[in-house]
FILO-271800 format. One line per 8 residues: number of its first residue (from 0); for each residue x, y, z of C-alpha. Coordinates in steps of 0.02 Angstrom, whole numbers, m for minus. Each point is the difference from the previous one (the first is absolute). Example, Ala and Ser with C-alpha at 12.3 -4.5 7.8 and 13.67 -1.06 7.14 Angstrom:
0 = 615,m225,390; 69,172,m33
//
This chain:
0 = m1586,m2723,m1038; 19,m96,m163; 110,138,m71; 115,m12,150; 12,m189,m14; 34,11,m187; 130,135,28; 89,m104,131
8 = m1,m152,m115; 79,101,m142; 127,75,119; 45,m173,65; 27,m68,m175; 107,147,m54; 102,m9,161; 35,m184,m34
16 = 79,45,m166; 108,134,83; 57,m121,136; 46,m130,m131; 118,127,m81; 89,47,162; 179,m69,5; 18,m126,141
24 = 177,m66,m9; 173,74,0; 30,m30,m186; m163,87,m48; 44,153,104; 181,2,m61; m49,73,m169; 179,34,m56
32 = 55,m176,47; 157,54,94; m34,m109,154; m40,147,114; m155,106,27; 21,186,m23; m100,127,99; m107,35,m155
40 = m33,m186,m29; m54,m23,181; m110,155,0; m99,m78,m142; m62,m133,121; 19,96,165; m44,182,m31; 16,40,187
48 = 183,m51,6; 109,148,43; 176,35,m61; 62,m7,181; m75,m174,25; 77,m59,m163; 171,74,43; m2,m83,172
56 = m31,m170,m81; 137,28,m132; 140,m50,119; 132,m22,m136; m39,172,m76; m22,m71,m175; m157,101,m36; m104,m158,m15
64 = m68,m132,117; 46,m183,m13; m121,m133,60; 89,m2,169; m8,189,17; m181,3,m55; m44,m119,140; 75,120,129
72 = m125,138,m39; m105,44,151; m185,m49,m9; m52,184,m4; 88,14,m167; m96,m149,m68; m176,66,27; m117,m71,m130
80 = m123,123,m72; m163,m86,m47; m7,83,m169; 177,m35,m57; 83,m154,69; m127,m100,100; 109,m97,118; 166,2,m92
88 = 137,m21,130; 187,m19,4; m27,m188,12; m98,m5,m162; 119,115,m91; 154,m96,56; m59,m164,m76
//
């Protein structure tokens, strides 16, 4: 039982470091600084995002999502995976 508790404590500490490194605002995710989020940039924080979902949100066809377009993504496209983005949402990214 002690080994399990110790293992969970180590896992919790290492997960905290990973969560601290996860981008949480638009500028952090916009790695090329062009003011729009590409499909590749978004997949870094939302690995479940599909190309079809991205294309549907890209209403101007620019190949990138503005803050306004990002906020139109359907909730299914914004699923948070516990291991990668822990609650990151369009609202946090659009800040």
